[in-house]
C-alpha positions as CSV (number, residue, x, y, z in Angstrom):
1,X,56.9,231.2,68.4
2,X,55.7,228.6,66.0
3,X,57.7,226.5,63.6
4,X,59.9,228.1,61.0
5,X,63.5,229.1,60.5
6,X,63.6,231.5,63.5
7,X,62.2,228.7,65.7
8,X,64.9,226.3,64.5
9,X,67.6,228.9,65.1
10,X,66.4,229.6,68.7
11,X,66.1,225.9,69.4
12,X,69.6,225.3,68.0
13,X,71.3,228.0,70.1
14,X,69.4,227.1,73.2
15,X,70.4,223.4,72.8
16,X,74.0,224.5,72.4
17,X,73.8,226.7,75.4
18,X,72.2,224.0,77.5
19,X,75.0,221.6,76.7
20,X,77.6,224.0,78.0
21,X,75.7,225.5,81.0
22,X,76.2,222.9,83.7
23,X,79.9,222.6,83.1
24,X,80.2,226.4,83.6
25,X,78.2,226.4,86.9
26,X,74.7,227.2,85.5
27,X,71.8,225.0,86.2
28,X,69.9,225.5,83.0
29,X,69.1,227.6,80.0
30,X,65.5,227.7,79.0
31,X,62.9,229.6,77.1
32,X,59.5,230.4,78.4
33,X,56.6,232.0,76.4
34,X,53.9,234.2,77.9
35,X,50.7,234.7,76.1
36,X,50.0,238.5,75.9
37,X,47.0,238.3,73.5
38,X,44.4,239.1,76.2
39,X,46.3,242.1,77.6
40,X,44.7,245.4,76.8
41,X,47.7,247.7,77.0
42,X,51.5,247.6,77.7
43,X,51.0,248.0,81.4
44,X,49.1,244.8,81.5
45,X,51.7,243.1,79.2
46,X,54.5,244.3,81.5
47,X,52.7,243.1,84.6
48,X,52.0,239.7,83.0
49,X,55.6,239.3,82.0
50,X,57.1,240.3,85.3
51,X,54.3,238.8,87.6
52,X,55.6,235.3,88.0
53,X,59.3,235.8,87.9
54,X,61.4,233.8,90.4
55,X,62.5,235.5,93.7
56,X,66.2,236.3,93.7
57,X,66.4,236.5,89.9
58,X,68.2,239.3,88.1
59,X,65.9,240.8,85.4
60,X,67.1,242.1,82.0
61,X,64.7,243.7,79.6
62,X,65.4,244.2,76.0
63,X,64.8,247.9,75.3
64,X,66.0,250.1,72.5
65,X,66.7,252.8,75.2
66,X,68.8,250.3,77.3
67,X,72.5,250.0,77.5
68,X,74.2,248.5,74.5
69,X,76.7,245.9,75.8
70,X,79.3,243.8,74.1
71,X,79.2,240.0,74.0
72,X,82.2,240.0,76.4
73,X,80.4,242.4,78.8
74,X,77.3,240.1,78.8
75,X,79.6,237.1,79.5
76,X,81.3,239.0,82.4
77,X,77.9,240.0,83.8
78,X,76.7,236.4,83.8
79,X,79.9,235.2,85.5
80,X,79.5,237.9,88.2
81,X,75.9,237.0,88.8
82,X,76.7,233.3,89.0
83,X,79.6,234.0,91.4
84,X,77.5,236.3,93.5
85,X,75.0,233.4,94.0
86,X,72.0,234.7,92.1
87,X,69.6,231.9,91.4
88,X,68.7,233.0,87.9
89,X,69.0,235.6,85.2
90,X,65.8,236.3,83.3
91,X,65.8,238.1,79.9
92,X,62.4,239.6,78.9
93,X,61.3,240.6,75.5
94,X,58.3,242.9,75.6
95,X,55.2,243.1,73.5
96,X,54.8,245.1,70.3
97,X,54.7,248.4,72.3
98,X,57.5,247.5,74.6
99,X,57.5,247.8,78.4
100,X,55.6,250.2,80.6
101,X,58.5,251.8,82.6
102,X,56.4,252.4,85.7
103,X,55.4,248.7,85.8
104,X,58.9,247.3,85.7
105,X,60.7,246.3,89.0
106,X,63.2,249.0,90.1
107,X,66.1,246.5,89.9
108,X,65.6,245.7,86.3
109,X,68.5,246.1,83.9
110,X,67.8,247.4,80.5
111,X,70.0,246.2,77.6
112,X,69.7,247.0,73.9
113,X,70.5,245.4,70.6
114,X,70.7,248.9,69.1
115,X,68.4,251.7,68.4
116,X,66.7,249.9,65.5
117,X,63.3,248.2,65.9
118,X,63.7,244.4,65.5
119,X,60.9,241.9,64.9
120,X,60.2,239.8,68.0
121,X,61.2,236.6,66.3
122,X,64.7,238.0,65.4
123,X,65.2,239.3,68.9
124,X,64.6,235.8,70.2
125,X,67.2,234.4,67.8
126,X,69.7,237.2,68.7
127,X,69.2,236.8,72.4
128,X,69.5,233.0,72.2
129,X,72.7,233.4,70.2
130,X,74.2,236.0,72.6
131,X,73.5,233.7,75.6
132,X,75.3,230.9,73.8
133,X,78.1,233.2,72.8
134,X,78.5,234.4,76.4
135,X,78.9,230.8,77.5
136,X,81.4,230.1,74.8
137,X,83.4,233.1,75.9
138,X,83.4,231.8,79.5
139,X,84.5,228.3,78.3
140,X,87.3,229.8,76.2
141,X,86.1,228.3,72.9
142,X,87.1,229.8,69.6
143,X,83.5,230.6,68.7
144,X,83.8,234.3,69.6
145,X,86.3,236.5,67.9
146,X,87.0,240.1,68.9
C-alpha cells in the first residue's frame, strides 16, 4: 500500500502494537506485502500468499464466510496461541477475488469483519487496529470498551 491516509493509519496502529508486544510476550508485530500482480487466478494468488509462511505459525484468513469474532475473542485467541508456544500468528488478506479454498492449508482459521465487501486498504486498517486493540485488552488499558 502506497502513501495516503490508510497507509498512515496502518503504520500508526502497527507502531502502537509493536510498542506493546514485547511486554506482553510477543516478539514482534509486522506487516508484509506480497505482490500478486503476475498471478493469473485466485489459486495462484492463494499459493503465493501461503507459500512462504513460517513453520509452526497459525494462519488466519480474512474471509466474508469466516467466523465473526469479537475483539475480546481475538485477544483471548492470541493469548492462547502465545501460551501454547506458537511461534507466530499470520493474518492473510486475499486478492480481489478472495482465496481459493482448495489451496488453503487445512489448519487455516477463517475470520470475518462481516458479510460486507471491504476495500483492501480498509481491511488493512481494520486488521491493524484490531491487533492493537487485542493487545490493549491483554494489557488492561482503557482503550477498549465493551
